[in-house]
DRENKE-608161 format. One line per 10 residues: their letters; for each residue z, x, y of N, C-alpha, C, O. Coordinates in steps of 0.1 Angstrom, whole numbers. Each point is the difference from the previous one (the first is absolute). Layout:
BEGIN
a> Z/X/Y/Z/X/Y/Z/X/Y/Z/X/Y ~ ...
end
This chain:
BEGIN
mgawgwewif> -437/48/39/10/-4/0/7/1/-11/12/2/-3 ~ -25/-6/-6/2/-3/-16/9/8/-6/7/-2/-10 ~ -8/16/19/12/14/-10/12/-4/10/7/11/-1 ~ -2/-17/8/10/-6/3/12/-8/-13/-7/-11/-1 ~ 13/10/-4/7/-8/-5/7/-9/4/2/0/12 ~ 7/-15/-21/6/-2/7/16/4/4/6/-5/9 ~ -2/13/-15/11/10/9/-4/0/13/8/-7/7 ~ -19/12/1/2/7/12/2/-8/7/1/2/12 ~ 1/-18/-19/8/-7/16/14/0/6/4/-5/10 ~ 5/13/-21/11/1/6/6/12/6/11/4/4
yvnipvgvig> -25/1/-4/0/16/14/3/-5/11/7/6/8 ~ -12/-20/-7/-1/-9/21/19/4/-2/4/5/11 ~ 6/-6/-18/11/3/0/3/13/5/12/0/2 ~ -19/13/1/5/11/3/-10/-3/16/-9/8/-2 ~ 7/-13/14/-6/3/8/17/-11/5/9/6/5 ~ -8/-19/-6/12/-8/3/10/3/-4/9/-7/5 ~ -5/15/-13/13/6/0/-1/11/13/8/-1/10 ~ -16/11/-11/2/3/10/-1/3/14/5/9/7 ~ -13/-22/-1/5/-11/9/13/-7/0/6/3/10 ~ -1/-11/-17/11/0/-2/16/9/4/11/-4/5
filaqrllpt> -19/17/-9/11/10/-1/3/1/13/11/1/5 ~ -29/0/0/0/7/14/7/-11/7/12/3/3 ~ -16/-18/2/6/-10/10/20/-1/-9/8/-7/8 ~ -2/11/-19/12/-2/1/10/15/3/12/1/-1 ~ -23/8/4/5/7/10/0/4/16/8/6/7 ~ -15/-11/-5/-3/-5/10/8/-15/8/3/-1/12 ~ -2/-10/-20/9/-13/5/9/-3/-3/7/-7/7 ~ -3/12/-20/17/-5/-1/7/10/2/-2/12/-2 ~ 15/-20/7/12/6/8/6/16/-14/-2/4/-11 ~ 11/-1/22/5/12/-13/14/-5/3/2/-4/11
fattagkldt> 9/5/-23/15/-5/4/6/11/-7/-4/7/-10 ~ 15/-6/19/12/13/-3/2/-4/-22/1/-9/-8 ~ -2/19/11/10/2/-15/15/5/-3/7/6/9 ~ -5/-8/-16/11/3/-3/5/5/-14/-2/-7/-10 ~ 10/20/9/2/7/-18/6/-11/-5/7/-7/8 ~ -8/2/-23/10/-9/-4/-2/15/-13/-5/12/1 ~ 12/-20/-12/9/4/-11/-7/-5/-9/-1/-12/3 ~ -6/14/-15/-6/0/-9/14/-9/-12/10/6/-6 ~ -12/-14/5/8/-11/-15/-7/4/-13/-7/-6/-7 ~ 11/19/4/-1/1/-11/4/-7/-12/-8/-5/-8
vgvvlsgadl> 22/3/6/5/-7/-9/-2/-14/1/8/-9/-5 ~ -20/6/13/-3/-13/0/-20/2/-2/-9/-8/-2 ~ 9/19/3/-15/2/-5/0/-4/-12/-6/-10/-3 ~ 16/21/-8/6/-2/-15/-1/-12/-5/-9/-6/-7 ~ 19/2/12/6/-13/0/-15/-14/-4/-2/-8/-9 ~ -4/11/22/-12/-7/-3/-9/0/-9/-3/-9/-6 ~ -2/20/5/-9/3/-9/4/1/-15/-8/-2/-9 ~ 22/5/6/-1/-5/-15/4/-10/1/4/-2/-12 ~ -1/-12/21/3/-13/-8/-14/-2/2/-4/-3/-12 ~ -12/3/24/-5/-5/-2/-7/4/-16/-4/-8/-9
llvvfgvqeg> 4/22/8/-9/8/-14/10/-6/-11/0/7/-11 ~ 8/-20/10/10/3/-13/-6/-16/2/-6/-4/-10 ~ 6/-5/20/1/-13/-1/-19/-1/-1/-4/-8/-8 ~ -5/15/14/-12/-2/-3/-6/3/-15/-8/-6/-6 ~ 13/14/3/-2/3/-13/6/-7/-6/-8/-10/0 ~ 17/7/-5/7/-6/-7/-11/-15/1/-6/-3/-11 ~ 3/-5/20/-9/-9/-1/-14/0/0/-7/-10/-1 ~ 1/26/3/-13/3/-2/-4/-2/-15/-9/-4/-7 ~ 23/11/5/-2/5/-14/1/-9/-18/-3/2/-12 ~ 12/-13/21/6/-4/-8/-6/-8/-10/7/-5/-9
atydwgtisg> -23/1/8/-11/-2/-4/1/4/-14/2/-5/-11 ~ -5/16/17/-1/11/-12/8/6/-9/-4/7/-9 ~ 16/-9/13/10/2/-11/9/-13/-1/13/0/-1 ~ -19/-10/2/-2/-15/-9/17/1/7/10/-3/-6 ~ -12/5/16/20/-6/3/6/8/-2/10/-1/8 ~ -11/18/-20/13/3/-5/1/13/2/-3/8/9 ~ 8/-8/-21/-4/18/-2/-8/14/8/-12/1/-5 ~ 14/6/11/-10/12/3/5/10/-9/-7/3/-10 ~ 15/0/13/6/12/-9/21/1/-3/10/1/7 ~ -11/-2/-20/13/1/0/9/-8/5/-6/-10/4
pitiwsviai> 15/9/-2/8/-12/11/-7/-2/9/5/-11/4 ~ -12/13/1/-4/-3/15/-15/-12/-1/-12/3/-2 ~ 15/-13/3/-4/-12/3/-6/-4/15/8/1/10 ~ -20/-5/-9/-4/-8/9/11/-6/8/-1/3/12 ~ 11/-13/-15/5/-3/8/16/6/3/9/-5/7 ~ -10/17/-16/14/9/7/-12/8/12/-2/-5/11 ~ -3/12/-13/-12/4/14/3/-11/9/12/0/4 ~ -20/-12/1/2/-11/9/18/-2/1/3/-1/11 ~ 7/1/-19/13/0/6/3/12/5/6/-3/11 ~ -6/15/-12/1/13/7/-9/0/12/6/4/10
glvfliafvi> -17/-9/-10/-4/-2/16/5/-8/8/-1/3/12 ~ 6/-14/-16/6/-7/6/12/2/10/2/-4/12 ~ 8/15/-25/8/6/8/-1/5/7/5/-3/11 ~ -15/17/-11/-3/9/11/-4/-13/11/5/2/11 ~ -8/-9/-12/-8/-10/14/14/-7/6/2/-3/12 ~ 12/2/-24/11/-2/11/9/12/4/9/-2/8 ~ -13/13/-13/6/13/7/-8/0/9/4/4/11 ~ -16/-7/-12/-8/5/15/2/-12/12/-3/1/12 ~ 7/-10/-18/7/-12/14/11/5/2/0/4/12 ~ 8/-2/-17/12/4/3/3/15/7/11/4/5
wearqgehal> -21/4/-7/-5/15/6/-7/-3/14/2/8/9 ~ -6/-15/-8/-9/-5/18/10/-6/6/3/5/11 ~ 5/-17/-16/12/-7/7/3/9/8/-4/0/11 ~ 13/12/-16/4/8/3/-1/10/12/9/4/8 ~ -23/0/-9/-6/12/3/-7/-7/16/-10/6/4 ~ 15/-20/5/-3/2/13/-12/-1/5/-10/-7/-3 ~ 12/13/10/-17/2/10/-9/8/-9/-12/-3/2 ~ 15/15/-12/-6/11/-6/-6/-7/-14/-8/5/-8 ~ 14/-20/9/-3/-4/-17/-20/5/0/-5/7/9 ~ -1/-11/-19/-11/4/-3/-4/-17/-1/-12/-3/2
mplhlfrdrg> 22/-10/-5/-9/-16/3/13/-3/10/10/-2/-7 ~ -9/2/15/7/-3/5/7/-16/-1/-4/-8/9 ~ 16/0/-23/-2/-11/1/2/-8/14/3/-11/-2 ~ -3/14/14/7/-15/7/-19/-8/1/-3/-11/1 ~ -5/22/-2/-11/-4/3/-3/-17/-9/-5/-10/4 ~ 10/11/-14/-1/-11/-12/7/-14/8/1/-10/-6 ~ 2/11/17/11/-7/5/-8/-13/7/4/-11/-2 ~ -14/14/10/-16/-3/4/-10/-4/-9/-7/7/-6 ~ 5/-22/6/-4/-6/-8/-10/0/-3/-3/-3/-12 ~ -10/6/24/-9/4/-1/-6/16/-11/-11/1/-6
fagssqfgv> 22/9/8/-1/12/-4/3/-2/-15/-7/5/-8 ~ 21/-14/3/1/-4/-11/-14/-3/-12/-4/5/-11 ~ 1/-15/20/-11/-8/-2/-12/4/-4/-7/-3/-10 ~ 6/9/17/-14/14/-5/1/9/-13/-8/0/-10 ~ 22/9/15/2/7/-12/2/-8/-13/7/6/-8 ~ -9/-10/7/2/-16/-19/13/1/-4/0/-2/-12 ~ 13/6/18/11/0/1/5/-16/2/11/-2/-4 ~ -17/-6/10/6/-13/5/12/6/11/4/11/3 ~ 0/-25/0/9/3/10/15/-6/-5/10/1/8
end
């Protein structure tokens, strides 16, 4: 037993995972699926706004909340990210059932509260 390090405890997950997979295959119901289209514009807008806002907030102190390079500042990066966020919300409002983030979900207080956007 001395040759085995503490890392071996994580191998217990292999049989647990295999058993879980087998039980899921046997016990979980199968649901009908429908082909949907990917909201590519929504993905790009969402990715851009998250990238810019998170980068601005995360790296703000690194650049002393000022200039990154040339005319690009932390605040301009965050502002452009917020513009992309507004564009994302407008785009998603027009997509109906094919929206990446259906905005009608925010009418539900439980969803809105758990998503940290408030009610």
